[in-house]
C-alpha positions in Angstrom: -2.5 9.0 88.2 -5.4 9.5 90.6 -6.1 13.0 89.1 -6.3 11.7 85.6 -9.5 10.7 83.9 -10.1 7.1 82.9 -9.3 7.8 79.3 -6.1 9.6 80.2 -5.0 6.8 82.5 -5.4 4.3 79.7 -3.4 6.5 77.3 -0.6 6.8 79.8 -0.7 3.0 80.4 -0.4 2.4 76.7 2.5 4.8 76.4 4.3 3.1 79.2 3.8 -0.3 77.6 5.2 0.9 74.3 8.2 2.7 75.7 10.4 -0.4 76.1 9.8 -1.2 72.4 8.3 -4.7 72.9 7.9 -7.3 70.2 4.5 -8.3 71.5 1.9 -6.2 73.5 -0.8 -8.0 75.5 -3.9 -6.0 76.5 -6.5 -7.5 78.8 -9.9 -5.7 78.7 -8.1 -2.3 78.5 -11.3 -0.3 77.9 -13.7 -2.3 80.0 -14.1 0.4 82.7 -14.8 3.3 80.4 -18.1 4.8 79.3 -19.4 4.1 75.9 -18.5 7.4 74.2 -14.9 7.3 75.5 -14.5 3.7 74.7 -15.5 4.3 71.1 -13.0 7.1 70.8 -10.1 5.1 72.4 -10.9 2.0 70.2 -9.9 4.1 67.1 -6.9 5.6 68.8 -5.5 2.3 70.0 -5.9 0.7 66.6 -4.2 3.7 64.9 -1.3 3.7 67.4 -0.7 0.0 67.0 -0.8 0.3 63.2 1.6 3.3 63.3 4.2 1.6 65.4 3.8 -1.7 63.5 3.4 -3.8 66.7 1.7 -7.1 67.1 -0.8 -7.0 69.9 -2.9 -9.7 71.6 -6.1 -8.0 72.7 -8.5 -9.8 75.1 -12.1 -8.6 75.3 -15.6 -10.0 75.8 -17.0 -7.1 73.7 -17.3 -8.3 70.1 -17.9 -4.8 68.8 -14.6 -3.7 70.4 -12.8 -6.8 69.0 -14.1 -6.1 65.5 -13.1 -2.4 65.6 -9.5 -3.1 66.7 -8.5 -6.4 65.3 -7.1 -7.6 61.9 -7.8 -11.2 63.0 -10.2 -12.5 65.6 -10.0 -15.7 67.6 -13.1 -17.1 69.5 -12.1 -19.4 72.3 -14.2 -22.0 74.0 -13.7 -24.1 77.2 -14.9 -27.7 76.9 -14.7 -29.0 80.4 -17.2 -31.7 79.5 -14.7 -33.1 77.1 -11.8 -32.7 79.5 -10.5 -29.7 77.5 -9.4 -26.5 79.3 -10.1 -24.5 76.1 -9.5 -24.3 72.4 -9.9 -22.0 69.5 -13.4 -22.4 68.1 -12.9 -20.1 65.1 -10.3 -17.8 63.7 -10.6 -15.3 60.9 -11.0 -11.6 59.9 -13.7 -9.7 61.8 -15.8 -9.8 58.6 -15.4 -13.6 58.2 -16.3 -14.3 61.8 -19.3 -12.1 61.7 -20.7 -13.2 58.3 -20.0 -16.9 58.8 -19.8 -18.1 62.4 -18.3 -21.6 62.3 -20.7 -23.1 64.9 -23.7 -22.3 67.0 -21.5 -21.5 70.0 -19.7 -18.8 68.0 -23.0 -17.3 66.8 -24.3 -17.2 70.4 -21.1 -15.7 71.7 -21.4 -12.9 69.1 -24.9 -12.1 70.5 -26.9 -13.6 67.6 -30.4 -14.7 68.9 -32.1 -15.7 65.6 -31.1 -19.4 65.6 -33.3 -22.3 64.6 -32.6 -26.0 63.9 -33.8 -27.6 60.7 -33.3 -30.3 58.1 -31.6 -29.6 54.8 -34.1 -29.9 51.9 -31.6 -29.2 49.1 -28.1 -27.9 48.7 -26.5 -26.1 45.7 -23.5 -23.9 45.2 -25.6 -20.7 45.4 -28.2 -21.6 48.0 -29.2 -24.0 50.7 -32.9 -24.7 51.5 -33.7 -25.8 55.0 -37.1 -26.8 56.5 -37.4 -25.3 60.0 -40.1 -24.9 62.6 -40.8 -21.4 61.4 -40.9 -22.3 57.7 -38.7 -23.0 54.7 -35.7 -20.8 54.6 -33.3 -20.3 51.7 -29.7 -19.4 52.8 -27.3 -17.6 50.5 -24.4 -18.9 52.5 -23.4 -22.1 54.2 -20.7 -22.2 56.8 -20.3 -26.0 56.2 -20.8 -28.6 53.5 -24.2 -30.2 53.9 -26.5 -32.6 52.0 -30.3 -33.3 52.0 -31.5 -34.7 55.3 -28.6 -33.2 57.4 -29.7 -31.6 60.6 -28.3 -28.1 60.9 -28.7 -24.8 62.7 -29.8 -21.7 60.7 -28.6 -18.2 61.7 -30.6 -15.1 60.5 -28.7 -11.9 61.2 -30.8 -9.2 62.8 -30.3 -6.6 60.1 -31.5 -9.0 57.4 -35.3 -8.4 57.7 -37.6 -6.0 56.1 -41.3 -5.6 57.1 -44.1 -6.4 54.6 -47.8 -5.9 55.1 -49.3 -8.9 57.0 -51.2 -10.0 53.8 -48.0 -10.1 51.7 -49.1 -13.5 50.5 -47.4 -16.8 49.8 -43.9 -16.9 48.6 -43.4 -17.3 44.8 -40.8 -20.0 44.0 -37.6 -18.4 42.7 -38.7 -14.9 43.5 -37.0 -12.3 45.6 -39.7 -12.8 48.2 -38.9 -16.5 48.8 -38.1 -16.0 52.5 -41.4 -14.5 53.7 -41.8 -15.1 57.5 -45.2 -14.4 59.0 -45.5 -13.6 62.7 -46.6 -11.2 65.4 -44.8 -8.1 66.7 -44.2 -8.5 70.4 -42.2 -5.3 71.2 -40.2 -2.5 69.6 -37.7 -0.1 71.0 -36.4 3.0 69.2 -32.6 3.0 69.0 -32.0 6.1 66.8 -31.2 4.8 63.4 -33.2 1.6 63.9 -35.9 -0.1 65.9 -35.0 -3.1 68.0 -37.9 -5.3 67.2 -39.0 -8.6 68.9 -41.3 -10.9 67.1 -42.9 -14.3 67.7 -43.5 -16.9 64.9 -44.8 -20.4 64.4 -44.7 -22.4 67.6 -43.9 -19.3 69.6 -40.3 -19.1 68.3 -38.9 -15.6 69.3 -36.8 -13.5 67.0 -35.0 -10.1 67.3 -34.4 -7.7 64.5 -32.9 -4.3 63.7 -35.4 -2.6 61.4 -34.4 0.8 59.9 -36.2 3.7 61.7 -37.6 4.8 58.3 -39.5 1.5 57.9 -43.0 2.6 56.9 -44.8 -0.7 57.5 -43.9 -1.3 61.2 -47.1 -2.3 63.0 -48.1 -1.8 66.6 -47.1 -4.4 69.3 -49.6 -7.3 69.2 -50.3 -7.0 65.5 -49.4 -9.4 62.8 -46.6 -8.8 60.3 -44.7 -10.5 57.6 -40.9 -10.3 57.4 -39.0 -10.6 54.1 -35.6 -12.1 54.8 -32.5 -11.4 52.8 -30.8 -14.6 51.6 -27.4 -13.0 52.2 -28.3 -12.6 55.9 -29.1 -16.3 56.4 -26.2 -18.8 57.1 -26.3 -22.5 57.7 -24.1 -23.5 60.7 -22.7 -26.6 62.3 -24.4 -27.4 65.7 
């Protein structure tokens, strides 16, 4: 085994685990020691093999991207020692459900979401929830919970949900597609291939992080003002 590469060792370990024809397979961070390229390759292989043999597997990982790639169903666990609880399931669902509608702020933070602000519900309807926040009034297309005017909530804005507008884009028009305009200042940007990882600061110094497509024509220089247009579908109201 010492002459095998990390990827080969993991393939052999999986084959050995499958040989006794188990009813349940448990894997604990099986790809954690591999480099990114090999990990991406083996994620697809592991899922394909488990699907082919029709075996239920319990796969433990701290890498949410890995969990989303492999799982049919994701469980986010949380220890609440302050409540005398060793741990419980905070949320369960398909990868798509957990990503699009985290049940709580804890789940959102665990998944690596940084764009979280508290606010007060202004109005709530079946198609949209309006929340007053320190960075402005936000209209969410999704709510992860039932809420009523006056409720204190947390608002999540997913990083892919922003487009850049000229700094003088103007005041939002009620009911328009531009009702989630967010003025601010560009703090830093980092080229990541297909997108720029962009850090911004808004009212009260609230920091935000975004993934702006690399072809975005209006991306200013660091230190300059900008206005972000936020997609309602990328904004979700969460429980604290």
